[in-house]
LOVEXTI-692233 format. One record per residue: x, y, z of N, C-alpha, C, O, CB in turn; residue number from 1; residue in three letters. Coordinates in steps of 0.2 Angstrom, whole numbers. Each point is the difference from the previous one (the first is absolute). Glycine has a CB too. Layout:
% residues N
LOPA   n_u   n_v   n_w  ca_u  ca_v  ca_w   c_u   c_v   c_w   o_u   o_v   o_w  cb_u  cb_v  cb_w  nr rest
LOPA     X     Y     Z     X     Y     Z     X     Y     Z     X     Y     Z     X     Y     Z NUM  ALA
...
% end
This chain:
% residues 124
LOPA   n_u   n_v   n_w  ca_u  ca_v  ca_w   c_u   c_v   c_w   o_u   o_v   o_w  cb_u  cb_v  cb_w  nr rest
LOPA     8    92     8     6    -3     4     0    -6    -6    -3    -1    -6     0     4    22   1  UNK
LOPA     8    -9   -10     4    -5    -7    -2    -5     6    -2     0     6    15     7   -14   2  UNK
LOPA   -12   -12     4    -2    -9     4     5     1     6     5     3    -2    -8   -13   -11   3  UNK
LOPA     4     8    20     4     1     4     6    -8     1     0    -6    -1   -10    16     5   4  UNK
LOPA    11    -7    -2     9    -4     0    -2    -8     5     5    -4     0     4    18     0   5  UNK
LOPA   -16   -15     5     0    -5     0    -5    -3    -2    -2    -6     1     9     7     6   6  UNK
LOPA    -9     5   -10    -4    -9    -6     1     1    -7    -3    -3    -5   -10     0    11   7  UNK
LOPA    17     7    -7     6    -5    -6     3    -6     4     2    -4    -5     3    15    -2   8  UNK
LOPA    -5   -13    12     7    -4     2    -8    -6     1     2    -6    -1    13    16     9   9  UNK
LOPA   -24    -8    -8    -2    -5     1    -1    -2    -5     1    -6    -2    -4     9    11  10  UNK
LOPA    -1     1   -13     2    -2    -8     6    -6    -2    -2    -5    -3    -3    17     1  11  UNK
LOPA    12   -11     4     5    -5    -3     1    -5     3     5    -4    -1     0    12    -2  12  UNK
LOPA   -12    -9     8    -2    -6     1    -3    -6     1     2    -6     1     0    12    -1  13  UNK
LOPA   -11     0    -4    -7    -3    -1     6     0    -9     1    -6    -1   -16    12    11  14  UNK
LOPA    18    -2   -14     0    -6    -6     7    -6     1     0    -5    -3    -7    16    -6  15  UNK
LOPA    10   -10    12     4    -4     1    -3    -6    -2     0    -4    -5     6     9    14  16  UNK
LOPA   -12    -5    -1    -4    -6    -1    -3     1    -4    -2    -5     3     2     2     6  17  UNK
LOPA    -3     4   -13    -6    -1    -1     2    -4    -8    -3    -4    -2    -5    15    12  18  UNK
LOPA    15    -6   -13     4    -2    -6     3   -11     2     1    -4    -5     5    22     4  19  UNK
LOPA    -5   -19     9     2    -8     0    -5    -3     0     1    -5    -2     8     4     8  20  UNK
LOPA   -15     3    -5    -5    -7     0    -3     2    -9    -5    -2    -2    -1     0    18  21  UNK
LOPA     9     4   -18    -2     3   -10    -5     3    -1    -3    -1    -5     8    -6    -1  22  UNK
LOPA    -7    12    12    -3     9    -3     2     2    -6     4    -4    -4    -1     9    14  23  UNK
LOPA    -6    -1   -12     5     0    -9    -6    10    -1    -5     1     3     7   -23   -10  24  UNK
LOPA     0    25     3    -3     6    -3     2     6     5    -3     5     0    -7   -11    -7  25  UNK
LOPA    16     4    13     1     5     5     1     6     1     6     2     1    -4    -9     0  26  UNK
LOPA   -10    13    -2     2     6     0    -3     3     7    -6    -2     2     8     4   -16  27  UNK
LOPA     3     4    17     1     4     4    -3     9     0     4     5    -2     5   -15     3  28  UNK
LOPA   -12    11     0    -6     7     1     6     4     6     4    -4     2   -20    -2    -3  29  UNK
LOPA    16     9     3     2     6     4    -5     5     0     1     6    -1    10    -8    -1  30  UNK
LOPA   -16    -2     5    -5     6     1    -4     5     5    -6     2     1     6    -9    -9  31  UNK
LOPA     8     8    12     0     4     5    -3    11    -3     3     4     4     9   -17     1  32  UNK
LOPA   -15    14    -8     0     3    -2    -9     1     0    -1     3     5    13    -4    -9  33  UNK
LOPA   -17    -1     1    -6    -1    -1    -3    -5     7    -6    -2     0     8     3   -15  34  UNK
LOPA     3    -3    20    -6    -6     5     6     3     6     4    -5     1   -11   -10    -9  35  UNK
LOPA     9    19    11     3     0     6     1    -4     7     2     2     5    -5     5   -10  36  UNK
LOPA    -2   -15     2     1    -7     8     4    -4    -2     3    -4     4   -13     2     1  37  UNK
LOPA    11     2   -14     3    -3    -3     7     5    -7     0     5    -4   -12   -15     9  38  UNK
LOPA    18     4    -1     5     1    -3     0    -4   -11    -2     4    -4     8    -3    21  39  UNK
LOPA    -5    -4   -17     1    -7    -3    -4    -5    -2    -1    -5     4     8     7     3  40  UNK
LOPA   -11    -1   -14    -3   -10    -1     5    -2    -5     2     2    -5   -17    -2     5  41  UNK
LOPA    15    -7     5     2    -4    -7    -4    -4    -1    -3    -3     4    13     2    -3  42  UNK
LOPA   -10     1    -8    -6    -7    -4     3    -6    -2     6     1     0   -13     7    -6  43  UNK
LOPA     6   -12     5     3    -7     0    -6    -3    -1    -4    -1     5    15     2     1  44  UNK
LOPA   -11    -5   -17    -4    -6     0     5    -9     0     6    -1    -1   -17    11    -7  45  UNK
LOPA     4   -14    11     2    -4    -1    -5    -5    -6    -5     2    -2    12     1    15  46  UNK
LOPA    -4    -8   -15    -4    -3    -3    -5    -1     2    -3     4    -3     8    -7     0  47  UNK
LOPA    -8    -1     6    -7    -3     5    -1    -1     5     5    -2     3    -5    -2    -9  48  UNK
LOPA    -5     5    12    -4    -1     5     9    -4     5     4     3     4   -22    -6   -12  49  UNK
LOPA    17     0     8     7    -4     4     3     4    -2    -1     5     3     1   -18    -1  50  UNK
LOPA     6    15   -10     6     6     2    -2     6     5     4     0     5    -1    -1   -17  51  UNK
LOPA    -8     5    11    -5     1     2     3     3     8     1     6     2    -9   -14   -12  52  UNK
LOPA     7     0    15    -2     0     6     8    -2     0     3     4     4   -17    -6    -1  53  UNK
LOPA    16     0    -5     9    -2     0     3     8     0     4     1     5    -4   -13   -13  54  UNK
LOPA    -1    16     5     4     5    -1     1     4     6     5     3     2    -7    -4   -14  55  UNK
LOPA    -4     0    14    -3     2     4     2     1     7     1     5     4    -6    -8   -12  56  UNK
LOPA     4    -4    10     2    -2     5     9     2    -1     4     4     3   -17   -14     0  57  UNK
LOPA    16     5    -7     7     1     1     0    10     3     1     0     6     3   -12   -19  58  UNK
LOPA    -4    18     9     0     6     2    -3     1     6     4     2     4    -3     2   -15  59  UNK
LOPA    -6    -5    13     0    -1    10     3    -1     0     3     5    -2    -9    -9     8  60  UNK
LOPA     9    -2    -6     5    -3     9     7     0    -2     4    -4     3   -13    -6     3  61  UNK
LOPA    10    16   -13     6     4     0     1     4     5     4     1     5    -5    -1   -16  62  UNK
LOPA    -6     3    10    -3     9     2     3    -4     8     6     2     2   -22     5   -11  63  UNK
LOPA    14   -12    13    -3    -3     7     7    -1     1     2     1     5   -17    -7    -5  64  UNK
LOPA    20     3    -3     9    -2    -1     4     8     1     4     0     5    -6   -10   -16  65  UNK
LOPA     0    15     8     1     9    -3    -1     3     8     4     4     3   -10    -4   -17  66  UNK
LOPA    -1    -5    19    -1     7     5    -7     3     0    -3     5     2    16    -1    -3  67  UNK
LOPA   -15    -8    -4    -6     4    -2    -5    -1    -2     0    -3    -5     5     7     5  68  UNK
LOPA   -10    -2     4    -8    -3     0    -9     0    -3    -4     2     4    12    -1     3  69  UNK
LOPA   -10    -3   -11    -5     0    -5    -4     5     2    -2    -1     6     2   -10    -9  70  UNK
LOPA    -3    16     1    -3     7     5   -10    -6    -5    -5    -2     2    19    21    -2  71  UNK
LOPA   -12   -19    -3    -8    -3    -6     5    -7    -3     5    -1    -2   -14    16    -3  72  UNK
LOPA     3   -17     5    -2    -3    -7    -6     0    -3    -5     0     3    11    -6    -1  73  UNK
LOPA    -5     5   -11    -6    -4    -1     0    -3    -7     5     0    -4   -11     8    12  74  UNK
LOPA     0   -14    -8    -1    -4    -3     7    -5    -1     2    -1    -6   -11     8     2  75  UNK
LOPA    11    -9     9     1    -6    -1    -5    -8    -2     1    -5    -4     7    13    12  76  UNK
LOPA   -12    -7    -4    -3    -6    -4    -5    -3    -5    -3    -5    -1     7     6     9  77  UNK
LOPA    -4     5   -12    -1     3   -10     7    -5    -3     1    -4    -4    -7    21     5  78  UNK
LOPA    11   -11     4    10    -2    -6    -3     2    -8     1    -4    -5     6   -13    13  79  UNK
LOPA   -10    21    -9    -3     4    -6     5     6     2     4     0    -5   -18    -5     3  80  UNK
LOPA    14     9     5     1     8     3     4     0     8    -3     4     4   -10     0   -12  81  UNK
LOPA    17    -7     9     2     4     8     3     6     2     4     3    -4    -4   -14     5  82  UNK
LOPA     0    12     2     0     9     2     3     1     9    -4     1     5   -11     3   -16  83  UNK
LOPA    23    -4    12     4    -1     6     2     7     4     6     2    -2    -1   -14    -4  84  UNK
LOPA    -9    17    10     4     6     1     3    -1     6    -1    -3     5    -7    11   -11  85  UNK
LOPA    14    -3     3     6    -3     5     4     6     2     6     1     2    -5   -13    -8  86  UNK
LOPA    -9    18     6     5     7     5     0     2    -9    -5    -2    -3    16    -2    18  87  UNK
LOPA    -8     6   -17     5     4    -1     2    -2    -9     3     2    -5     2    -1    21  88  UNK
LOPA    -8    -8   -15     1    -4    -4    -7    -3    -3    -4     1     4    16    -2     2  89  UNK
LOPA   -15    -1   -12    -6    -4     1    -1    -2    -8    -1     3    -5    -5     4    18  90  UNK
LOPA     5   -13   -11     2    -7    -3    -6    -2    -7    -5    -3     1    10    -1    12  91  UNK
LOPA    -3     4   -19    -6    -4     0    -1    -3    -8    -1     3    -5    -6     6    15  92  UNK
LOPA    10   -17    -8    -1    -4    -5    -8    -2    -1    -5     1     2    17    -5     2  93  UNK
LOPA    -8     1   -10    -4     0    -7    -3    -8    -2     4    -4    -1     5    15    -3  94  UNK
LOPA   -13   -12     3    -1    -4    -6    -1     1    -6    -4     3    -3     1    -6     8  95  UNK
LOPA     8     0    -8    -1     2    -9    -5     4    -2     0     5    -4     4   -17     1  96  UNK
LOPA    -9    10     6    -4     2    -8    -6     8     6    -2     6    -3     1   -24    -8  97  UNK
LOPA     1    17    17     0     7     5     4     7     1    -2     5     3    -2   -13     1  98  UNK
LOPA    11     6    -7     4     4    -4    -2     2    -5    -1     6     1     9   -10     2  99  UNK
LOPA    -9     2    -7    -4     4    -7    -3     5     1     2     6     1    -4   -14    -5 100  UNK
LOPA    -6     4     3    -5     1     4     0     6     3    -3     5    -3     3   -16     3 101  UNK
LOPA     3    12     8     3     6     4     4     5    -2    -2     6     2     1   -14     5 102  UNK
LOPA     8     8   -10     3     4     0     1     4     1     0     5    -3    -2    -8     0 103  UNK
LOPA     6     5    10     0     2     2     5     5     1     1     6     3    -8   -14    -3 104  UNK
LOPA    12     0    -7     6     9    -3    -3     4    -4     3     5    -1     8   -11    -2 105  UNK
LOPA   -17     6     1    -5    10    -3    -4     1     5    -4     5    -1     1    -5   -14 106  UNK
LOPA     4    -3    20    -2     6     6     1     5     1    -1     6    -1     1   -11     4 107  UNK
LOPA     6    -1    -1     5     5     3     6     4    -4     4     3     3    -5   -11     7 108  UNK
LOPA     2     9   -15     3     1    -7     3     5     3     5    -2     3   -13    -2   -14 109  UNK
LOPA     8    11    12     2     8     1     8     0     7     3     5     1   -20     0    -3 110  UNK
LOPA    18   -16     7     2    -1     6     5    -4    -6    -1    -4    -4    -9     4    16 111  UNK
LOPA    17     3   -10     8     0    -2     2    -9     0     1    -2     6     4    17     3 112  UNK
LOPA    -5   -20   -12     3    -4     3     5     1     3     4     5     1    -9    -9    -6 113  UNK
LOPA     6    -5     9     7    -2     4     2    -4    -1    -3    -6     2     1     9     5 114  UNK
LOPA    10    -3   -13     5    -3    -2    -3    -6     8    -1     2     6    11    10   -16 115  UNK
LOPA   -10   -20     5     2    -3     8     8    -2    -1     4     3    -3   -18    -9     6 116  UNK
LOPA    14     2     0     9    -3     1     2    -7     3     4    -1     5    -2    13    -1 117  UNK
LOPA    -6   -16   -10     1    -5     1     5    -3    -9     2     4    -4   -14    -4    17 118  UNK
LOPA    12    -6   -13    -1    -5    -6    -5    -2    -3    -1    -6     1    10     3     2 119  UNK
LOPA   -15     6    -6    -5    -4     1     0    -6    -4     5     0    -4   -10    10     7 120  UNK
LOPA     1   -16    -4     1    -4    -2    -5     0    -6    -5     2     0    10    -6    10 121  UNK
LOPA    -2     3   -15    -2     0    -7    -6    -7     1     0    -5     3    13    11   -10 122  UNK
LOPA   -19    -3     2    -2    -5    -3     1    -2    -5     2     3    -4    -6    -1     8 123  UNK
LOPA     2   -10    -4     1    -8    -5    -6     1    -1    -3    -3    -4    11    -8     8 124  UNK
% end
């Protein structure tokens, strides 16, 4: 079963918000097959704790504007790995070191990547 249209809509909102706050290395994975309660994981990297928190705040703000509430939030106080659960979409905002250490892409390597539909900022 592929990710729902609603999950793709949420993904677009979250990815755009993350990009606007300087998130990079965005990867979206369709995890609807192995995890029936979630359709998509969005992985985002921030440059430091402050950036990770700013990215997660922007994502939540844009979701609220779209009428979507956060079901669960974890990790905000540390700013190293923040998990935002929006039901069909779960967003993981990582500090660079945590992203490399935990390697969620490796864990979910059998799940198809979803192309993101926005112009990502290039690194300087």
